[in-house]
C-alpha positions in Angstrom: -0.4 0.2 0.0 1.3 3.2 -0.8 2.0 6.0 1.8 0.5 9.2 1.3 1.9 12.8 1.7 0.4 15.6 2.5 0.8 18.6 0.3 2.9 20.3 3.5 5.2 17.3 2.9 5.6 16.9 -0.5 6.1 21.0 -1.1 9.6 20.5 1.6 10.4 17.4 -0.1 10.2 19.3 -3.5 11.9 22.4 -2.3 14.7 20.3 -0.6 15.0 18.7 -4.1 15.3 21.7 -6.2 17.8 23.5 -3.8 20.2 20.6 -3.8 19.9 20.2 -7.2 23.7 20.7 -8.5 22.5 23.2 -10.9 20.8 25.4 -8.6 24.1 25.1 -6.2 26.3 26.0 -8.6 24.1 29.2 -9.9 24.2 30.2 -6.0 27.4 29.8 -6.0 28.1 32.0 -8.9 25.4 34.7 -7.6 27.5 34.8 -4.2 30.9 35.1 -5.4 30.1 37.9 -7.9 32.1 41.0 -7.3 34.2 38.8 -4.4 36.2 36.6 -6.2 39.4 37.9 -5.3 38.6 37.8 -1.5 40.7 35.3 0.3 37.8 33.0 1.4 36.3 32.8 -1.9 39.6 31.9 -4.3 40.6 29.1 -0.8 36.5 27.9 -1.7 36.9 28.6 -5.2 40.3 26.3 -5.1 38.2 23.0 -4.4 34.9 24.0 -5.6 33.4 20.7 -6.9 34.3 19.3 -3.6 32.4 22.2 -2.2 29.7 22.4 -3.9 29.3 18.5 -3.6 29.3 19.4 0.4 27.0 22.1 0.6 24.9 20.2 -2.0 24.7 16.9 0.5 24.3 19.3 3.4 21.3 20.8 2.3 20.0 17.6 1.1 20.5 15.8 4.3 19.2 19.0 6.6 23.0 19.4 8.1 23.3 22.8 6.8 24.1 25.6 9.6 25.2 29.1 8.6 27.2 30.8 10.7 26.6 33.5 12.9 25.8 36.9 11.7 28.9 39.7 11.6 27.2 43.4 13.0 28.6 46.7 11.6 28.0 50.3 11.5 28.1 52.1 7.8 27.9 56.1 8.0 27.7 57.3 4.4 25.2 58.2 3.4 23.4 57.6 6.9 23.9 55.9 10.4 22.8 52.0 9.5 23.6 49.0 11.2 24.6 46.0 8.9 24.0 42.3 9.8 25.6 40.3 7.1 
């Protein structure tokens, strides 16, 4: 007998599959790296890009990804703003 999936569960599974798709991971990498390709952390990640993207993809699919903490700082031009990045 087949198991019925609720729409909510089916939607989560579909989103995880889409997020874990290698093409989407590659697009996210390209977007995140834009205008930052000479930064040290980006160069280190890019050195073993395929291996690192595979690890990111596996972490997404296995729900093991944990984002790092935000970095807080202030920018004063053109006005004072608090940035969380």
